[in-house]
C-alpha positions in Angstrom: -23.3 15.5 -5.2 -21.1 13.0 -6.8 -21.7 9.3 -6.3 -18.9 7.0 -5.0 -18.5 5.7 -8.8 -18.6 9.2 -10.2 -15.8 10.3 -7.9 -13.8 7.2 -8.9 -14.1 8.2 -12.5 -12.9 11.8 -11.8 -9.8 10.4 -10.0 -9.2 8.0 -12.8 -9.3 10.9 -15.5 -6.8 12.7 -13.3 -4.5 9.8 -13.1 -4.7 9.4 -16.9 -3.6 13.1 -17.6 -5.8 16.2 -17.4 -6.7 18.5 -20.3 -4.4 21.2 -21.0 -6.8 23.9 -19.5 -7.0 21.9 -16.3 -3.3 21.4 -16.3 -2.8 25.1 -16.3 -5.2 25.8 -13.6 -3.6 23.3 -11.3 0.1 24.4 -12.0 0.0 27.3 -9.5 -1.2 24.7 -6.8 1.6 22.4 -7.6 4.1 25.2 -7.4 2.7 26.1 -3.9 2.7 22.4 -2.8 6.5 22.2 -3.9 7.3 25.2 -2.1 5.7 23.9 1.2 7.8 20.6 0.8 10.9 22.7 0.5 10.2 24.7 3.5 9.4 21.5 5.4 12.5 19.9 4.5 14.5 23.0 5.4 12.8 23.2 8.7 13.9 19.6 9.7 17.5 20.2 8.2 18.0 23.3 10.3 16.5 21.8 13.4 13.6 24.1 13.6 11.4 20.9 13.6 12.7 18.3 15.9 13.1 14.7 14.7 12.5 11.9 17.4 14.0 8.4 17.8 12.7 5.2 19.2 14.6 2.8 21.2 14.4 0.1 18.3 15.2 -0.1 14.7 12.8 1.6 12.4 12.2 0.7 8.7 10.0 3.0 6.8 8.2 1.7 3.6 6.9 4.3 1.3 6.4 5.6 -2.1 6.9 8.5 -4.2 3.5 8.8 -5.9 -0.2 8.5 -4.6 -1.2 5.0 -4.0 -0.9 2.0 -6.2 2.7 0.9 -5.9 2.3 -2.2 -3.7 3.5 -1.0 -0.2 1.1 -3.2 1.8 2.5 -6.5 0.3 6.0 -5.3 0.6 5.4 -4.6 4.5 4.0 -8.1 4.8 7.0 -9.6 2.9 9.4 -7.7 5.2 7.5 -8.6 8.3 7.6 -12.3 7.4 11.2 -12.2 6.5 12.3 -10.3 9.6 10.3 -12.6 11.8 11.9 -15.7 10.1 15.4 -14.1 11.2 14.1 -14.3 14.8 13.5 -10.5 14.9 10.5 -9.2 17.1 8.4 -7.1 14.5 5.7 -4.6 15.1 3.8 -2.9 12.2 2.9 0.7 12.6 0.5 2.5 10.4 -1.4 5.8 10.5 -4.5 3.9 9.8 -5.8 6.2 6.9 -9.8 6.6 6.9 -10.1 4.8 10.4 -13.2 5.7 12.4 -11.2 5.9 15.7 -9.3 9.1 14.6 -6.1 9.6 16.3 -6.1 7.3 19.3 -3.4 4.9 19.4 -4.6 1.2 19.4 -3.5 -2.3 18.4 -5.4 -3.9 15.6 -4.1 -7.2 16.7 -1.6 -8.0 19.5 -0.4 -10.9 17.2 -2.8 -13.4 18.5 -6.3 -11.5 19.1 -8.1 -9.4 16.7 -8.9 -6.1 18.6 -10.3 -3.8 15.9 -12.7 -3.8 13.2 -11.6 -2.7 9.6 -13.5 0.7 10.1 -11.9 1.2 13.4 -8.4 0.3 12.2 -8.3 1.3 8.5 -8.4 -1.1 5.7 -4.5 -1.6 5.2 -3.7 -2.3 8.9 -6.8 -4.8 9.0 -5.5 -6.5 6.0 -1.9 -6.7 7.3 -3.3 -8.1 10.6 -5.3 -10.6 8.6 -2.4 -11.8 6.4 0.3 -11.9 9.3 -1.9 -13.9 11.6 0.0 -17.2 10.7 3.4 -15.8 11.4 5.2 -17.8 14.2 5.9 -15.6 17.2 3.2 -13.1 16.1 3.4 -9.7 14.6 1.3 -7.0 16.2 -0.3 -4.1 14.2 -0.6 -0.7 15.7 -2.4 2.3 14.5 -2.1 5.9 15.4 -2.0 9.3 13.7 1.1 10.5 15.6 3.5 7.9 14.7 6.2 8.9 17.2 3.6 8.5 20.2 2.2 5.2 18.6 5.7 3.9 18.2 6.4 4.6 21.9 3.0 2.8 22.7 4.2 0.0 20.7 7.7 -0.3 22.2 6.3 -0.4 25.9 3.9 -3.1 25.1 5.5 -5.3 22.6 9.2 -4.6 22.8 10.0 -5.0 19.1 13.5 -5.3 17.6 12.2 -3.7 14.5 9.3 -1.4 13.9 8.0 -1.3 10.2 6.5 2.0 9.3 3.8 1.6 6.7 3.6 4.7 4.3 6.5 6.4 6.2 8.6 8.0 3.2 7.0 11.5 3.7 7.0 11.1 7.5 9.9 13.2 8.9 9.3 13.4 12.6 10.1 9.8 13.5 13.8 9.1 12.6 14.1 5.9 10.6 17.2 3.6 10.3 16.2 2.4 6.8 14.1 4.0 4.0 12.6 1.6 1.7 10.6 3.2 -1.5 8.4 1.5 -3.8 7.9 2.5 -7.4 5.5 1.1 -10.0 7.9 -0.1 -12.8 5.3 0.7 -15.4 5.0 4.4 -14.3 7.5 5.2 -11.7 6.6 8.9 -11.8 2.9 8.5 -11.9 1.0 10.9 -14.1 3.9 13.3 -13.8 4.1 16.6 -11.9 3.6 17.3 -8.2 0.2 17.2 -6.6 -2.4 18.2 -7.5 -1.3 18.7 -11.0 0.2 15.2 -11.1 0.4 12.2 -8.6 4.0 12.8 -7.3 4.0 13.3 -3.6 7.7 14.6 -3.8 10.0 15.2 -6.8 12.1 12.5 -8.1 15.3 14.1 -6.3 13.7 12.9 -3.1 14.9 9.4 -3.9 18.3 10.5 -2.8 16.9 9.8 0.8 16.1 6.2 -0.1 18.3 3.3 1.3 16.5 0.7 -0.8 14.4 0.7 -3.8 11.7 -1.8 -5.0 10.3 -1.7 -8.6 6.8 -3.3 -8.3 5.0 -4.8 -11.3 8.5 -5.6 -12.7 7.2 -8.5 -14.7 4.9 -6.0 -16.6 7.3 -3.2 -17.2 9.0 -2.4 -20.4 13.0 -1.6 -20.5 13.9 -2.4 -16.9 17.6 -1.5 -17.5 16.7 2.0 -19.0 14.6 2.5 -15.8 17.4 1.4 -13.5 19.7 3.8 -15.2 17.2 6.6 -14.8 16.8 5.7 -11.1 20.7 5.8 -10.5 20.5 9.6 -11.5 18.6 10.2 -8.2 19.7 7.3 -5.9 23.0 6.2 -7.3 23.9 4.0 -4.4 20.4 2.3 -3.3 20.2 -1.4 -4.1 17.2 -2.1 -6.4 15.0 -5.2 -6.1 12.3 -6.1 -8.7 9.0 -7.1 -7.4 6.2 -9.2 -9.0 2.8 -10.2 -7.7 1.9 -13.8 -7.4 -1.7 -15.3 -6.9 -2.0 -16.8 -3.5 -5.5 -18.3 -4.0 -9.0 -16.9 -3.7 -10.9 -16.6 -0.4 -14.7 -17.1 -0.2 -15.8 -14.4 2.0 -18.9 -16.1 3.6 -16.9 -19.0 5.0 -13.4 -17.4 5.0 -12.2 -20.6 3.3 -9.2 -20.3 0.8 -9.2 -22.1 -2.5 -6.9 -22.5 -5.4 -7.4 -20.1 -8.5 -9.3 -23.0 -10.3 -12.3 -22.5 -8.1 -13.1 -19.0 -10.0 -12.0 -20.1 -13.5 -15.1 -20.6 -15.8 -17.2 -18.6 -13.4 -18.9 -15.5 -14.6 -17.8 -12.8 -12.3 -18.2 -9.0 -11.8 -15.1 -7.3 -10.5 -15.2 -4.3 -8.2 -12.4 -2.4 -6.3 -11.9 0.7 -4.4 -8.0 0.8 -4.7 -5.6 3.5 -6.3 -5.9 2.0 -9.7 -8.8 -0.5 -10.0 -8.0 -1.1 -13.7 -4.7 -3.1 -12.5 -7.1 -5.5 -10.7 -9.3 -6.3 -13.6 -5.9 -6.9 -15.6 -4.6 -9.2 -13.0 -7.8 -11.1 -13.2 -7.7 -11.4 -16.9 -4.0 -12.6 -16.7 -5.1 -15.4 -14.4 -7.8 -16.5 -16.7 -10.6 -15.0 -14.7 -12.1 -12.5 -17.2 -14.8 -10.3 -15.5 -17.8 -9.3 -17.3 -17.3 -5.8 -16.1 -15.3 -3.7 -13.6 -17.0 -1.4 -11.2 -14.4 1.2 -9.7 -14.8 2.9 -6.4 -12.7 5.6 -4.7 -9.6 4.4 -3.0 -10.5 3.3 0.6 -14.2 3.5 -0.1 -16.3 2.7 3.1 -18.7 0.1 1.5 -22.2 -0.1 2.6 -25.2 -2.4 2.1 -26.5 0.0 -0.8 -23.1 -0.6 -2.6 -23.4 -4.4 -2.3 -27.0 -4.2 -3.6 -25.9 -2.1 -6.6 -23.2 -4.5 -7.4 -25.6 -7.5 -7.3 -27.9 -5.5 -9.7 -25.0 -4.8 -12.1 -23.8 -8.4 -11.8 -27.4 -9.5 -13.0 -27.4 -7.1 -15.9 -24.1 -8.6 -17.2 -24.8 -12.2 -16.6 -22.4 -12.5 -13.6 -23.1 -15.2 -11.0 -20.4 -14.1 -8.4 -18.5 -10.9 -7.2 -14.7 -10.8 -7.1 -12.7 -8.1 -5.4 -9.4 -7.4 -3.7 -8.3 -8.5 -0.2 -7.9 -4.8 0.8 -11.5 -4.1 -0.3 -12.9 -7.4 1.4 -11.9 -6.2 4.9 -14.3 -3.2 4.3 -17.4 -5.1 2.8 -20.6 -5.9 4.7 -21.5 -9.5 4.1 -25.2 -8.9 3.4 -25.7 -9.8 -0.1 -27.1 -12.9 -1.9 -24.4 -13.6 -4.5 -21.1 -15.2 -3.6 -18.2 -12.8 -3.0 -14.6 -13.8 -3.5 -11.3 -12.0 -2.7 -8.3 -12.6 -4.8 -5.1 -13.1 -2.5 -1.8 -12.0 -3.7 1.8 -12.0 -2.4 4.8 -10.1 -3.5 8.0 -12.0 -4.7 11.3 -10.1 -4.8 13.9 -10.7 -7.4 17.2 -10.0 -5.6 20.0 -11.4 -7.8 22.9 -12.2 -5.6 21.3 -11.2 -2.4 22.7 -7.5 -2.5 19.2 -6.0 -1.5 18.6 -8.2 1.5 22.2 -7.9 2.6 22.1 -4.1 2.5 18.9 -4.1 4.6 20.5 -6.5 7.2 23.6 -4.2 7.1 21.7 -1.1 7.9 19.8 -2.7 10.7 23.1 -3.8 12.3 24.9 -0.5 11.9 25.3 1.3 15.2 23.5 4.6 15.5 25.4 7.6 15.7 
């Protein structure tokens, strides 16, 4: 049986591009997957499958590829911006990997923490933590059936806007705005539909998008060429360029947040269970926090005491005196070790020259429904 680290290596190899022999093996599965997508779209377009509406505005935030595009920081940014505009906001997530299954529940009601990360899922738990300081509160709700969970949220919190995390491929719940994130360094992932590549839908699906966000824009190559490429599929959607900025580091034992300087000069072992762990190591190096080594786990990995013990053993092997991880990993981590564990905090900044992106969002939210 594969260990968690071995599974992560297999996924990394898949993301980087499989050998030609494997590519040929997976091509029929990708064709079948694409056919299934087409039938699903046809089912909704013809009315065979029914779409449902909620009595509040719904903004879907999603992506075109599997993981790693920065949806969660964008959901946080939108929640803060809308709350600052005096909108009552609720975040709704499927809660991928949560122990409670399909039951609808509030991770936080905007004031009280009601579920653990394992009960809620790591991304909803992270959003609940990050949004805890928003004036007026931003409840976070999880549920596999997003329409039923949305009704539950509307009844309890009366939101003006519901932010649907990972909502681009969710068709049953009608959305007023579709926001799509693309990693500017690799907008089409490893190329090809799942499982041959990392595309959840073909590039033509961007025609449904109302707004686009190019994350990691500061690390991309020719942004103008990419904009022109996106215009082929989404000719009218405003495009904003996003960049991640450090927001300090948190010492998990105390929960205290410090400036980045607290880790500079410290010998650290980095670890992450996110879509592309190598990006995390690159971010640390760019901040002057060069890790002695990176240990990669599968995305959404449920850490146990054994994982932490293994990380501490590896840290001693490479001469590291502390561990550093992402905030998303931190909410899943058992605090049972002996070495200090730090989490890098980041926030997303949007470059919206002229304000066209935000103006389009506000216009969409203000447009009466048919």
